[in-house]
C-alpha positions as CSV (number, residue, x, y, z in Angstrom):
1,M,20.9,35.1,105.4
2,L,19.1,36.9,102.6
3,T,16.6,39.5,103.5
4,K,13.0,39.2,102.4
5,E,13.5,42.2,100.1
6,E,16.5,40.5,98.4
7,V,14.4,37.3,97.9
8,K,11.6,39.3,96.3
9,N,14.1,41.1,94.1
10,I,15.7,37.8,93.0
11,A,12.2,36.5,92.2
12,L,11.5,39.7,90.2
13,L,14.7,39.4,88.2
14,A,14.1,35.7,87.5
15,R,10.5,36.5,86.6
16,I,9.2,34.1,89.1
17,G,6.0,34.9,90.9
18,I,6.1,34.0,94.6
19,K,3.5,34.6,97.2
20,E,4.1,36.4,100.4
21,D,3.9,33.2,102.5
22,E,6.5,31.6,100.3
23,V,9.2,34.3,100.8
24,E,10.4,32.9,104.1
25,K,10.9,29.4,102.6
26,Y,12.8,30.8,99.6
27,Q,14.8,33.0,102.0
28,K,16.1,29.9,103.8
29,D,16.6,27.8,100.6
30,L,18.4,30.5,98.6
31,S,20.6,31.4,101.6
32,A,21.6,27.7,101.8
33,V,22.6,27.6,98.1
34,L,24.6,30.9,98.4
35,D,26.3,29.6,101.6
36,F,27.4,26.5,99.6
37,F,28.9,28.7,96.9
38,R,30.8,30.7,99.6
39,E,32.1,27.4,100.9
40,L,33.3,26.4,97.4
41,E,35.2,29.7,97.2
42,T,37.5,28.5,100.0
43,V,38.7,25.5,98.1
44,K,42.4,25.8,97.2
45,T,42.8,25.6,93.4
46,D,46.3,26.8,93.1
47,G,48.2,24.6,90.6
48,V,45.0,23.0,89.2
49,E,44.9,23.2,85.4
50,P,41.6,24.5,84.1
51,I,39.8,22.0,81.7
52,G,36.9,22.3,79.4
53,H,35.7,18.7,79.9
54,I,36.9,15.6,81.6
55,T,37.2,13.2,78.6
56,G,40.5,14.7,77.3
57,M,39.3,14.2,73.7
58,V,40.4,16.8,71.2
59,G,39.2,17.4,67.7
60,V,36.7,14.6,67.5
61,A,34.6,16.1,64.8
62,R,34.4,14.0,61.6
63,T,35.4,15.4,58.3
64,D,32.7,16.6,55.9
65,Q,32.2,14.0,53.2
66,T,29.6,13.8,50.5
67,E,28.0,10.6,49.3
68,D,26.5,10.4,45.8
69,F,23.2,8.4,45.9
70,E,22.9,8.6,42.1
71,S,19.5,7.9,40.7
72,V,18.8,4.8,42.8
73,G,19.3,6.5,46.1
74,K,17.4,9.6,45.0
75,A,14.5,7.5,43.8
76,E,14.4,5.6,47.2
77,I,14.2,8.9,49.1
78,I,11.6,10.5,46.8
79,K,9.2,7.6,47.1
80,N,9.0,8.2,50.9
81,V,8.0,11.8,50.8
82,P,4.3,12.9,50.7
83,E,4.6,15.3,47.8
84,T,7.1,16.1,45.0
85,K,7.4,18.6,42.1
86,D,9.8,18.2,39.2
87,G,11.8,15.5,41.0
88,F,12.2,17.5,44.2
89,V,10.7,17.3,47.6
90,K,7.8,19.8,47.9
91,V,7.3,21.4,51.3
92,K,4.8,23.8,52.7
93,S,5.6,27.5,52.5
94,V,7.3,28.9,55.7
95,F,6.0,32.5,55.3
């Protein structure tokens, strides 16, 4: 089981403020979590191939393609923006 000092140090590292009366509760809860990880370390994984995800999908990104809206598409977009300048969308300055 974690000591009270270890719990306080973990809370300090995680930047979590805990009160003195909460230390004992966290001591039990954190110890239970760490005990579970110790139990997971005993699982035999010899011969198990590591995977990145369970779907098995590879290279599912679509190819980059451009679409030319021509003047009709651009006009439809421009009519929906609140402000334009010289045929372009005008946005507020960031800096």
